[in-house]
N, C-alpha and C positions, 0 to 999 in steps of 0.2 A: 230190284231185290229178289233174290232166289227163293222160291217156295218149294218145299218138299211135302209131298202128300203124306198124310198120316202123322203130321208132327205132334210130338207129345210135349208136355211141359219139359223144357230142355234140361239135360244134364250133361256135363262134359267131364269125361275121364282124362287120364294122363295122355299126353300126345305120344305118337309112335315116333321113335328117333329114326334118323336116317343111318344107313350103313356107310362105312368109309368108301370114298370113291376111289377109282383107280389112280395110282401114282404115275401111270404111263399115259397112254392116249385116252381121252375122255370117251365115253359111250357116244354112240350116234345120237343126234338130237332127236327128241321125241316128237311125234306129230303134234301140231299146234292143237292145244286144248282151249275150250271156252274159258273166259275169265272166271276165276274163282272155282274151277274144277280142281280137285286134288291133283297135285303134280306127282309124276311118277317117281319111283325110288330106284336108285342105281346101286346095285351091290358090287362088292369087289373083295377079292381075297387078299389084297394088299393093305395092310394097316395104314391108316392115316389119320391125322386129326381132323375132326369134322364138326359140324354144327347141328345141334338139335333145334328144331324150329316148328312153328306153326305156318303151314304153307297154304297159299291160295294163289291161283293163277297158273299160267303156262308152265311148261316143264323147265327144268334147270339142271345144271351140273355143279356139284360141289366138289372142289378140288383140293382146297387148303383152308387153313383157319382164317387167313386174311380174305380169302375169296368169299367168305360169308358175307362180307360187306357188300358184295354185289347182288346179294339175293333179296335185299330189302325186306328181310323177314323180322318180325317182332318176337320170335321165338327165343328160347333159352340157348345160350352157347354151351355145347356139350363136347368135352374132350374124351374120346373113347378110342382104344385100339383092340385088336383082336386078342391081344394077350391079356386084356383086362387092366392094363396100367393106365393111370391117369395123368394127365398133364398138370403141372403145377399151377395152382390158383394164383391169380394176381392179388397183390395186396395194396390197397390205396396208401399213398404217402401221407403222413401227418400234415394237416393244413391249418391247424389253429385249434381254438377251444370250442367245445360244443356249446350252442346256446341253450339256455335252460328251457326256453319254449320257442315254437316257431310263430311266425306272424306273417299276415298277408301284407304286401306292399299297399301303401295308402293309395286308394283310387286305382286308376289304370297306370300303374308305374311302368318304368322302362324295364327291359329284360334284365339289365344289370342289377337293378334294385330288387326284382322278384328273386333272382338267383341268389343274392346275398341273403334275402330273408328266409327263403325256404330250403336251400340246398343242404343245410346241416341235418335235415329230416330225411334225406333221400340216402338209402343204404344199397350196399352190394351184398347179395345173398349167394353163398357158396354151398352147394349140397354134394357131399363126398359120397362115394360108394353107391351111387344109384344104379339100379338094375334095369336094363333095356333089352328088349327082345326084337330082333329083326323080323318083320312080317313076312318076308319073302323066304328067308333062310331058316328061320326059327332059332338062330344063334343068339344066345344070351351073353351080354357083355356088362362090365361094370365101368363106371367113369365118374366124372365130376361135371355137374351142371352149375353155371353161374347166371344169375339174374338180378333183378333190381327190386326194390320195395320201398315203402314209405311209412314212416313212424306216424301213428295217429293217436297214440296214448302214451304219455310220457313215462308210464310204468312198464315200458318194454313191449308193446304190442305193434306189430308191423303187418301192413296190408301187402299182399303180393299175388302173383298168379298161382293157381294150383300146380301147373306144369313145371314151375320152378322147383318145387319141393316133391314132385311125384317120383316114384321109382324106389320108395322105401330107402332113403338115404341113411347111411350109417352115422353120418355127422352133418350138421347144418352150422354154418358160421356166418354171422352178420358183421360186415365191416363198415364201420361208421367213418364220416368224412374226417374226423379228428384222428384217424389212425387206429382207434381201438378196434379189437376183434373179439367178439362176443359169441359164446356157444348159444344155440337157439334150439328150440323143439317147435313142432308143429302144433299150434293151439287148436286149430280146426280146419276143416275142409268144407267148402260151400258145396251143397248137393245140387245147386241149380246152375251155377256158372263156373267159369275158370278162375275162381278166386280162392285164396287160402290166407290164413293169419298164423304168423309164427310169433313166438315169444322169447324174449331175452330177459335174463335176471338182472335188471337195471332199473333205476329210478331217475327222474330229472332229465330225461332224454328230450332233445329238440322234437317238436311235432309240427306237422304241416296243417294249416287250416283246411277244413273240409268245405267244399262249396256246394253248389246246387246245380246238377246237370240239367234240370228241367228248364233252366232259364238261359241256357247257352243258344246262340244263333249262328247259323251257317255264315261264314265270312270273318268271324271274330277271331282274334289271336288265340293261339294255343302254344304252349311251351312244354317240352318233354325234358326230364333229367333222368339219367341212368347210367349204366355200364355197358355200352355196345361192345360186342365181341368178347365180353368178359375182361377186357383189358383196359379200356379207356374210361375209368371210373369218372363220375361226376361230369359227364359230357352233357352239354345243353343244346338242344335243337329247337327252332322256332318255326311256326307256320301258321295255318289258319284251320278252323273247322270246315271241312269240305261238305259234309252231309251228316245226316242224323237218321236213326233207326235202320241201319244196315244189317243184312244177314249174310253170312258167308259160310260155306262149308270149308273145314279145314282138313289136314291130311289124315286125321283120325276117322274121317267120315262122318263126324258129328257137325252140327250147325250152330255156329255162334250168332245170337240175334241181339237186336236192340242196340247195336254198336255205334259209336262215334266214329265217323271216318275223318281223318286229318292228313294233311300233306306234310305235317311235321315228320322229320326222318326218325323212323322207328326201325332199329336194326337188332340182330340177334344179341341178347344181353339186356335189351331194354325191357324185356317182359317183367310185368310186375311193378315197373317204375310209374311215377305219377305223371298225368297230363294236367297242366295248370292252365287257368283262365288269365286274363290280363291284370287281375288283382292279386294274383298269386295264390289262388285257392285250388284245391284239387278237384277237378271235374271228371276225371277218368283214370282208369288203370290201363296202361299199354298192354296189348296182348298178341297182336297179329299184324302181318304185313303181306302185301301182294308180291309175288315173284314175277319177273320178267316185266317189271313196271317201276316206275319212279313216283314218289309222292302219294303212295296209297297205304296208309296204316290205319289201324283200328284200336280202339280203346273201349273198355267196358265203362258205362256211366257210373259215377260215383253213387248216384241215387240207388242203384241196385245194391251196392255194397253197404249202404248206410245202416240198415237193420242189423247186419253182422257186426259193424263196429260197435254198435250199442250193446249187443249181446256179449261180446268179448270184454268190453270195458266193465260190464257188470259181473264178470266172472261166470257167464252162463255158456252153456254149450251152444255151438252154432246150429240153427235149425231154420227150416223154411215152412211156410204154409203150403198146403197141398189141396188141389181140387180133385185130382184123380181123373183127367181127361186127356185125350189127344186131340189137338186142335190145330188149325191153320189160321194164320192171321190174314184176313181178306185184303187183297189188293186188286187192281184192275184185271190182271191176267187171271187170277183165281176166280174172280166173279164171273168173267166171260166164260172160262173153261167149264164152270159148273152151273152156270145160269142162276146164280145167286141174286136174290132181290135187293141186296144192299151193298154198298161199296166199302163199308167198314164193319169191323167186328171180328169175333173169333168163332169160326165155323167148326162144329164137330162133325167130321165126315160121317157118311152112312155106313161106311165099311172100314175095317181095320186096316193096318198098314201091311206091307209085303211080307213081313215076318209072322203075320197072323195075330199081332197084338190088337187087343181090344180098345175101342175108342172111349169107352167108359169103364173105369175099374170097378168090378163087382164089389158092392158093399162099401165103395169109397164114398167120400164126401159128396161128389157130384151125383152119384146114383142115389144115395140117400135123400139128396135135395130134389130129385125129380128131373134132372137133365136127361135128355135123350139124344141119340144119334140123329144128325141133321139140324139140331138146334143151332141158332146163331146168337151168341152173347153179345149184345150191343152196349151194355153199360154195366158197371160194377159200383155199387153205392152212389149212384148218380154221376160217376165219371164215364163219359162217353168214350168208347174204345176207337182208336184210330192208329194211324201209322206211328205216331209218336207216343201214343199211350196204348200199347198193346196188353193183352190180357196178362201175360206172365210178368210184365213190369209192374202193372197196376196191383196185382195180388202180392207181389214180393214185398210191397210195403205194409201189408197187413200182418195182424198177429195170428199165430197158431190158436185155434179155438175160437176165432172171431166169427160172428155171425154176419154174413154179407148178403145183400140184396142184389140179385142179378136180373137185369132186363133182357128177356130172351124172346127172339123172334122165332115162332113156330107155326108153320102152316099159314103164313100170312097175318098172324095175330101176334101181338106183343103180350107176354105173360110175365109176371114176376115171381121169382123163386128165391127162397132163403136157403142158403147153404152154410154149414158149419164147417170152417176150414180145418183140415187135419194137419198132421206133421209129415212133410215130405220124407219118404224113406230114402236111404242112401242107394238103393238099387232102382229108383224110379226112372 
């Protein structure tokens, strides 16, 4: 697991799109990078269809639309050219009637049974007129991004990735499996993770059952449904859960944490689509994949999204609780490097990050509750913090304004503090 000094309660903004690659000879290969380091971006003056993506892993060369399949990226498929024209979005062919509700397969059903039960609730999301700026050239372009999503509320609410609908799209269209195309709006953006909820004006839509990601185990079956490359709608891939609690830096420089790792194929266009367990319940939202490798994909656990689903279904704005600290999740490497007395917990560093950010927000909830730099939070409301129960995941399930009891290791002694959670600001 990669650990970055001065980690704050994570927030993920829109991803940085790649510029078109050269239509002639590809660039010289980049020097090998450590796994999960952000890959380099290759610019070109020649317009070409390209792929927007979340990238982790060694360097890559993007040469054409179908070449995106070789990148093993879970990012959004993006069609852009230098003239600002967009490639035509694919439209799924009609395939039957929409079910009134979704249902999980009974027990551990076959993949065929699961797909029949839940695939009507998986949609393709097309974002037209998104604006992207190349970080190297500063050139701003417009284009069309295509990703996936899953209906969780029959009244038109759909869960997807933030980066699928980022870039201020002029129009968002949701394509259902039955061939209907519905205009959509962004209901809300998560301030903690790469999640968003979009809404269509429809009722009686099929829904996918929501599972419990806290019960999944390494080695169990995982099934992904989505629209890889923005072309192959309703594609099904299957694999296993490879690991839990992963942290990876992506090409924005941000860090995605608490991820499910799977060898289920996750390609560009799968972003925002569901990852199912063997009973056909949603256990994650596919969001990223490793370049230069095979069988390494990542999904956001559905438990992190669960509070947002409840808020949206109740007609409430999306909001997260907030402590107001920068912290690092303790693992063996961090413990050794900083001579920490415990192997698990959330450590508040004694100094700010490289940008000069403070480890405890002045007058924030943590400061008002008495937390100090150097403290190690070991439990929240009696839940012990560890690799599978990190601080940000545990607090994400709590309500804003809730009073929480923290077990804190300070100077070799355990003290208990009470903190009133605030509301996470969009700029945190």
